[in-house]
C-alpha positions in Angstrom: -10.8 9.9 4.2 -12.7 6.7 3.8 -13.9 5.8 0.4 -17.7 6.0 0.4 -19.0 4.9 -3.0 -17.7 3.3 -5.8 -17.8 -8.3 -8.3 -17.5 -11.3 -11.0 -16.8 -13.0 -14.7 -13.8 -13.1 -17.0 -13.4 -12.8 -20.7 -10.9 -12.3 -23.5 -12.3 -8.9 -24.5 -9.7 -6.1 -24.2 -9.4 -2.5 -25.3 -6.9 -2.4 -28.1 -4.2 -4.1 -26.1 -2.0 -4.7 -29.1 -2.1 -1.1 -30.0 -1.4 0.0 -26.4 1.5 -2.4 -26.1 3.1 -0.8 -29.1 3.3 2.7 -27.4 7.1 3.1 -26.9 10.0 5.5 -27.1 13.1 5.2 -29.1 16.7 5.1 -27.9 19.3 4.5 -30.5 16.6 3.5 -33.0 15.3 0.7 -30.8 11.7 0.5 -29.5 11.4 0.7 -25.8 8.1 -0.5 -24.2 7.5 0.8 -20.7 4.4 -1.3 -19.9 4.9 -3.3 -16.7 8.6 -2.3 -16.3 9.7 -2.1 -12.7 11.9 0.7 -11.3 14.8 -1.7 -11.1 14.3 -2.7 -14.8 14.1 1.0 -15.9 17.1 1.9 -13.9 19.2 -1.0 -15.4 18.2 0.0 -18.9 19.0 3.7 -18.2 22.4 2.7 -16.9 23.1 0.4 -19.9 22.1 3.1 -22.4 19.2 1.1 -23.8 16.9 4.0 -23.1 17.3 7.6 -22.0 15.4 9.5 -19.4 14.0 11.7 -22.2 12.9 8.5 -24.0 11.1 7.3 -20.9 9.2 10.5 -20.4 8.2 10.5 -24.1 7.1 6.9 -23.8 4.9 7.6 -20.8 3.5 10.7 -22.3 2.5 8.8 -25.5 1.0 6.1 -23.3 -1.0 8.7 -21.3 -2.3 10.2 -24.6 -3.3 6.7 -25.8 -4.9 5.4 -22.6 -5.8 8.3 -20.3 -6.8 11.0 -22.8 -8.2 8.6 -25.5 -8.9 4.9 -25.8 -10.1 3.7 -22.4 -10.1 7.3 -21.1 -9.1 6.5 -17.6 -9.0 10.2 -16.6 -6.4 9.3 -14.0 -4.2 12.3 -14.5 -5.2 15.9 -13.9 -2.1 17.8 -15.0 1.2 17.0 -16.7 4.5 18.7 -15.6 5.5 21.1 -18.4 9.1 20.8 -17.2 9.2 17.0 -17.3 11.2 16.8 -20.6 13.7 19.4 -19.4 14.1 17.5 -16.1 14.7 14.4 -18.1 17.4 16.1 -20.2 19.1 17.2 -17.0 19.0 13.7 -15.7 20.5 12.3 -18.9 23.3 14.9 -18.6 23.9 13.9 -15.0 24.1 10.3 -15.9 26.6 11.0 -18.7 28.8 12.7 -16.1 28.4 9.6 -13.9 26.6 11.7 -11.3 23.6 9.8 -10.0 21.6 11.6 -7.4 19.9 8.5 -6.1 18.1 5.2 -7.0 15.4 7.0 -8.8 17.7 8.9 -11.2 15.7 9.6 -14.4 12.6 7.6 -13.3 9.2 9.2 -14.1 6.7 9.1 -11.2 3.3 10.6 -10.6 2.0 12.3 -7.5 -1.6 12.9 -6.3 -2.9 16.3 -7.0 -3.1 17.3 -3.3 0.7 17.3 -3.1 2.5 20.6 -4.1 5.1 20.5 -6.8 7.2 23.4 -7.9 6.7 23.1 -11.7 4.0 25.7 -12.5 1.1 23.3 -12.1 -1.7 24.0 -9.6 -2.3 21.8 -6.6 -6.1 21.5 -6.7 -7.2 18.5 -4.6 -9.6 18.2 -7.5 -11.6 21.3 -6.6 -12.4 24.3 -8.8 -11.8 26.4 -5.6 -8.1 25.6 -5.9 -7.7 25.8 -9.7 -5.4 28.8 -9.2 -3.3 27.2 -6.4 0.1 27.5 -8.1 2.3 27.8 -5.0 5.8 27.5 -6.6 6.9 25.3 -3.8 7.7 21.6 -3.5 6.1 19.5 -0.7 9.1 17.9 1.1 7.9 14.5 -0.1 8.1 15.8 -3.7 11.5 17.4 -3.0 12.9 14.2 -1.6 11.8 12.2 -4.7 13.5 14.8 -6.9 16.6 14.7 -4.7 16.7 10.9 -5.3 16.6 11.7 -9.1 12.9 11.1 -9.8 11.1 13.1 -12.5 7.7 14.3 -11.5 5.7 13.5 -14.6 2.4 15.0 -13.4 -0.4 15.1 -10.9 -3.1 12.4 -10.6 -6.8 12.7 -10.2 -8.5 12.0 -6.9 -11.7 11.9 -5.0 -12.2 15.6 -4.5 -10.8 17.0 -1.3 -9.5 13.4 -0.7 -13.0 12.1 -0.2 -13.8 14.2 2.9 -16.5 16.5 1.4 -19.4 14.1 1.7 -20.4 10.7 2.9 -22.3 10.4 -0.4 -19.3 11.2 -2.6 -18.4 9.1 -5.6 -14.9 7.7 -5.2 -12.5 8.9 -7.9 -14.6 11.9 -9.0 -13.4 15.4 -8.9 -14.9 18.6 -10.4 -11.6 19.3 -12.2 -10.6 15.8 -13.3 -13.9 14.0 -13.7 -14.3 10.3 -12.9 -11.4 7.9 -12.8 -12.1 4.5 -14.3 -10.7 1.1 -13.3 -8.2 -0.1 -16.0 -9.2 -3.8 -15.3 -12.9 -3.2 -16.1 -13.8 0.2 -17.3 -17.3 0.5 -15.8 -15.9 -0.2 -12.4 -14.6 2.4 -9.9 -10.9 2.8 -9.0 -11.6 3.5 -5.3 -10.6 6.7 -3.5 -9.2 8.9 -2.7 -5.9 8.1 -4.5 -7.9 6.7 -7.4 -5.9 8.4 -10.1 -2.6 7.1 -8.8 -4.0 3.6 -8.5 -5.4 3.5 -12.1 -2.4 5.3 -13.6 0.2 3.1 -12.1 -1.8 -0.1 -12.9 -1.9 1.1 -16.5 1.9 1.8 -16.6 1.4 5.5 -17.1 4.5 6.0 -14.9 7.0 3.8 -13.1 5.4 4.3 -9.7 3.3 6.9 -7.8 2.4 8.6 -4.6 -1.0 8.7 -2.9 -2.2 10.0 0.4 -4.3 8.3 3.1 -6.4 9.3 6.0 -8.3 6.1 6.2 -8.1 3.7 3.2 -7.0 6.1 0.5 -3.7 4.4 -0.4 -4.6 0.9 0.5 -8.1 0.7 -1.2 -7.0 2.0 -4.7 -3.9 -0.1 -4.5 -5.9 -3.3 -3.8 -8.7 -2.5 -6.3 -6.1 -1.7 -9.1 -3.8 -4.7 -8.5 -1.0 -2.7 -6.9 1.2 -2.9 -3.8 0.6 0.2 -1.7 1.9 1.3 1.7 0.3 3.6 4.2 3.3 4.4 6.5 3.4 5.2 10.2 2.1 8.7 10.6 5.3 10.7 11.1 7.6 8.8 8.8 6.8 11.0 5.8 6.3 14.8 5.9 2.8 16.3 5.3 4.0 19.8 4.7 2.5 21.5 1.6 0.0 18.6 1.2 -3.7 19.7 1.3 -4.8 18.3 4.7 -7.7 16.5 6.3 -6.3 15.4 9.7 -3.0 15.9 11.4 -3.7 12.7 13.5 -4.1 10.4 10.5 -2.9 12.0 7.2 0.2 10.6 5.5 1.5 10.2 2.0 2.3 6.7 0.8 4.0 5.0 -2.2 2.1 2.9 -4.7 3.6 0.5 -7.3 3.2 -2.6 -9.4 5.6 -4.4 -7.1 6.7 -4.3 -3.5 10.3 -3.4 -4.4 9.1 -0.3 -6.3 7.1 0.7 -3.1 10.2 0.1 -1.0 12.4 2.2 -3.3 10.0 5.1 -3.2 9.6 4.9 0.6 13.4 5.0 1.1 13.4 8.3 -0.8 10.2 9.8 0.8 10.9 9.0 4.5 12.6 11.5 6.8 12.2 14.2 9.4 10.8 17.7 8.5 11.2 20.6 10.9 8.0 22.1 9.6 6.0 18.9 10.5 6.8 18.1 14.2 5.2 14.7 14.1 8.1 13.6 11.9 10.7 14.3 14.6 11.5 10.5 15.0 11.5 9.7 11.2 15.2 10.0 10.7 15.9 7.6 13.6 13.5 5.0 12.1 14.0 5.3 8.3 16.2 2.7 6.7 17.0 1.3 3.2 13.7 -0.4 2.8 14.6 -1.8 -0.6 17.9 -3.1 0.6 16.1 -4.9 3.5 14.1 -7.0 1.0 17.1 -9.2 0.6 16.3 -10.7 4.0 12.6 -11.3 3.1 11.4 -14.7 4.2 8.1 -16.2 5.4 9.7 -19.2 7.2 8.8 -19.1 10.9 6.9 -15.9 10.7 3.7 -15.7 12.8 0.8 -14.0 11.1 -2.5 -13.3 12.8 -5.7 -13.4 10.8 -8.1 -10.6 11.6 -11.2 -12.8 11.2 -13.6 -9.9 11.7 -12.3 -8.4 8.4 -13.1 -11.6 6.5 -16.5 -12.6 5.2 -16.7 -9.9 2.5 -18.0 -12.5 0.1 -17.5 -16.2 -0.7 -15.3 -15.3 -3.6 -13.0 -13.0 -1.5 -12.9 -15.7 1.2 -11.8 -18.3 -1.4 -9.0 -16.1 -2.7 -7.9 -15.3 0.9 -7.9 -19.1 1.7 -5.5 -19.7 -1.2 -3.3 -16.9 0.0 -3.2 -18.5 3.5 -2.2 -21.8 1.9 0.6 -20.0 0.0 1.8 -18.4 3.2 1.8 -21.7 5.1 3.5 -23.6 2.2 6.4 -21.2 2.5 6.8 -21.7 6.2 4.6 -19.1 7.9 2.5 -19.9 10.9 -1.0 -18.6 10.5 -3.0 -17.9 13.6 -6.7 -17.1 13.5 -7.8 -14.3 15.9 -11.4 -15.1 16.5 -12.1 -13.3 19.7 -11.4 -9.7 18.6 -13.6 -7.1 16.9 -13.0 -3.3 16.9 -15.2 -1.4 19.3 -18.5 -0.4 17.7 -18.1 3.3 18.4 -14.6 3.6 17.0 -15.9 4.9 13.7 -17.9 7.7 15.4 -14.9 8.7 17.4 -12.8 8.8 14.3 -15.4 10.9 12.5 -15.4 13.6 15.2 -11.6 13.7 15.1 -11.4 14.0 11.4 -14.1 16.7 11.1 -12.6 18.8 14.0 -9.1 18.6 12.6 -10.3 19.2 9.0 -11.6 22.7 9.9 -8.4 23.7 11.7 -5.9 22.1 9.3 -7.6 23.1 6.1 -8.0 26.7 7.3 -4.3 26.8 8.1 -3.4 25.5 4.7 -5.7 27.8 2.8 -4.2 30.9 4.5 -0.8 29.8 3.0 -2.0 29.6 -0.6 -1.4 32.4 -3.2 -3.6 35.4 -3.3 -5.1 34.1 -6.5 -6.9 31.5 -4.4 -10.0 33.3 -3.1 -11.4 30.7 -0.8 -9.4 31.3 2.4 -11.4 29.2 4.9 -13.5 26.0 5.0 -16.6 28.3 5.2 -15.4 30.0 2.0 -15.1 26.6 0.3 -18.6 25.7 1.4 -19.9 28.9 -0.1 -17.9 28.4 -3.3 -19.4 24.9 -3.8 -22.9 26.2 -3.2 -22.4 28.9 -5.9 -20.8 26.5 -8.5 -23.2 23.8 -9.8 -20.3 21.7 -11.2 -19.2 21.1 -7.7 -22.5 19.8 -6.3 -23.9 18.2 -9.5 -23.5 14.7 -8.1 -23.4 15.0 -4.3 -23.4 17.6 -1.6 -21.0 18.6 1.2 -22.4 17.3 4.4 -19.0 16.5 5.9 -17.8 20.0 5.2 -20.8 21.5 6.8 -20.5 19.3 9.8 -16.8 20.1 10.1 -17.6 23.8 10.0 -19.8 23.4 13.1 -17.0 21.7 15.2 -15.7 23.5 18.3 -11.9 23.4 17.9 -8.9 21.4 19.3 -9.7 22.4 22.9 -13.2 20.8 22.7 -13.4 18.2 25.5 -15.5 15.9 23.2 -12.8 16.0 20.5 -10.0 15.5 23.0 -11.7 12.5 24.5 -12.5 11.0 21.1 -8.9 11.4 19.9 -7.4 9.9 23.0 -9.9 7.0 23.1 -9.7 6.2 19.4 -5.9 6.1 19.3 -5.8 3.9 22.5 -8.4 1.5 21.2 -6.9 1.1 17.8 -3.2 1.2 18.9 -2.2 0.0 22.4 -5.4 -1.9 23.0 -5.8 -3.0 19.4 -2.9 -3.7 17.1 -0.2 -3.7 19.8 -2.1 -6.0 22.1 -3.1 -8.4 19.4 0.5 -8.7 18.2 1.9 -9.0 21.8 -0.7 -11.5 23.0 -0.3 -13.8 20.0 3.5 -13.3 19.6 3.0 -12.1 16.0 5.1 -10.6 13.3 2.1 -9.0 11.7 -1.7 -9.0 11.3 -3.2 -10.1 8.0 -6.6 -9.8 6.3 -8.2 -9.4 2.9 -7.7 -5.7 2.0 -11.0 -5.0 0.3 -13.5 -6.7 -2.0 -13.3 -6.3 -5.8 -14.2 -3.0 -7.5 -17.9 -2.3 -7.7 -19.7 -0.8 -10.7 -19.9 3.0 -11.1 -23.5 3.7 -10.2 -24.9 7.2 -9.6 -28.2 5.8 -8.3 -27.0 3.5 -5.6 -23.4 4.4 -5.2 -21.9 0.9 -4.9 -19.5 0.8 -1.9 -16.3 -1.2 -2.0 -16.4 -3.8 0.8 -13.5 -3.8 3.3 -12.8 -3.6 7.0 -9.0 -3.7 7.0 -8.0 0.0 7.1 -9.4 1.6 10.2 -7.3 0.2 13.0 -4.1 1.2 11.2 -5.5 4.5 10.1 -6.7 5.6 13.6 -3.6 4.3 15.4 -1.3 5.9 12.8 0.4 2.5 12.2 1.6 1.1 8.9 -0.6 -0.9 6.5 0.7 -2.7 3.4 -1.5 -4.2 0.7 -0.2 -6.5 -2.0 -2.0 -8.3 -4.9 -3.7 -11.5 -3.7 -5.5 -12.6 -6.8 -8.5 -11.8 -8.9 -12.2 -12.4 -8.9 -13.2 -12.8 -12.5 -10.6 -10.3 -13.6 -11.0 -7.8 -10.8 -8.0 -7.6 -8.4 -8.2 -8.1 -4.6 -5.4 -7.5 -2.1 -3.8 -9.0 1.0 -3.1 -6.7 3.9 -0.1 -6.8 6.3 -0.5 -4.6 9.3 2.0 -3.9 12.1 2.9 -1.6 15.0 4.5 1.8 14.6 7.7 2.0 12.5 7.4 -1.7 11.3 7.5 -0.7 7.6 10.6 -2.7 6.9 9.1 -5.9 8.3 5.8 -5.5 6.5 7.6 -4.9 3.2 9.7 -8.0 3.7 6.6 -10.1 4.4 4.7 -8.6 1.5 7.7 -9.1 -0.8 8.1 -12.7 0.3 4.4 -13.4 -0.4 4.6 -11.6 -3.7 7.5 -13.7 -4.9 5.7 -16.9 -3.7 2.3 -16.1 -5.2 3.0 -14.0 -8.4 -0.6 -13.0 -8.0 -0.6 -9.7 -10.0 -1.8 -9.6 -13.6 -1.7 -6.6 -15.9 -5.0 -4.7 -16.6 -7.2 -5.8 -19.5 -9.3 -2.6 -20.2 -12.5 -4.7 -20.6 -15.4 -2.4 -21.2 -17.6 -4.4 -18.8 -17.9 -7.8 -17.3 -21.3 -8.2 -18.9 -19.8 -7.6 -22.4 -17.5 -10.6 -22.2 -18.2 -13.7 -24.3 -18.8 -15.7 -21.1 -21.4 -13.3 -19.8 -23.2 -13.0 -23.2 -23.5 -16.7 -23.5 -24.8 -17.1 -20.0 -27.2 -14.2 -20.3 -28.8 -15.6 -23.5 -31.6 -18.2 -23.2 -30.7 -21.8 -23.7 -30.9 -23.1 -27.3 
């Protein structure tokens, strides 16, 4: 769902960075630091014998203990896979026999805790109502990652129920996991709903991760946490055994510290699933997204600026202007699209679609859960929340209550809203803009910088880039664009259906040209930096 609640100064203050950098595993007696290592680097070191898969898992577990459970206390991870070390030993055995299952062999990854994994952990969507939801089944997206050799290290925290429960929700908070903090500045939000994946991967608590998006929930936490993140075409990745919101807009998506990592994960994740009919075309469209990066180039590419999505702040505009100059300097043609703005009622139509489908889709999911899960319907979840103060301590469940009143998939108002919104966002939106301007992709600032965690006023992250791609079901890639006083902001590449390979090439080319990403600093607050303290004090 959209991220309801969650901007400047830089300083040298950090949160025990020297100690954190020392967290490492041992292979052959040598220290192996995992911080900022890409999937390709980890894979090369596994193949060379510099580190083992067991060593990687141990290193990430030590880092989680030092950063997530103690130290900065990011609270980005809800549960650890109790079988991770056993899976790592199996991977090491496979490698010794020269049997590599895929490009992720032995690589630890994290998945959002609305994605089922067959490892004895519950899939909770952050809610106490699902604390006993141990299904003993893999979502196909998790199974595909495992088949490619990945080790599921654990489940990440999220905005509860993927941020659909209330328009007043606090991004990154769940009743089970608590509040996720931004690793760049700890009193800032990590954006939802895949906040835990965003914060954890930014902090190098795993090699890469998986989030889910209905509208903004992969792209916002990726942008806010200095990551590359891709919301794929709806239908490229299976949604089976993922706690749902909307069959029209839901999809899982890869998140990583670099575009190549995202491409490697997507190659493993993509594919048709007989249990999810919308993926019937996936096998025909999937490709080796990582291999395709070899052809990445900006020269001669036509990129259309969605000017309606700019103007978030003078600082964001300045970073975006520098990004445009980088694109132009490397041969791209940048075309401003000044005469387009999404229809004003698109959001209302989207809301009706999401609420209607939430009731139908969540009821169908809950029926499939184990008998230990006592909430079997949306109405049951609403009653559960009302009876458990922990659930409603910070905000209510207005969206759940509105969804319960919807009239089903045959409701003429729903059918009209779904048809109209998809047409306006897709054929008459993204498709028309690209065709009319002969573009390779649309671009825009992804979001503004992370806002302060504030219970009194919320603090919404500014951004207008996600809705067209979300409603149309088209792909949306964000990559690091720069920082505003230490807080990351991202650059969006948006295209028509099935254009993931092209978007990843464009994002990769920009990434290699800009080198805009910087590691997190774990600053307690911007106001605590030396620069701020000096400025806040009266003149001598």
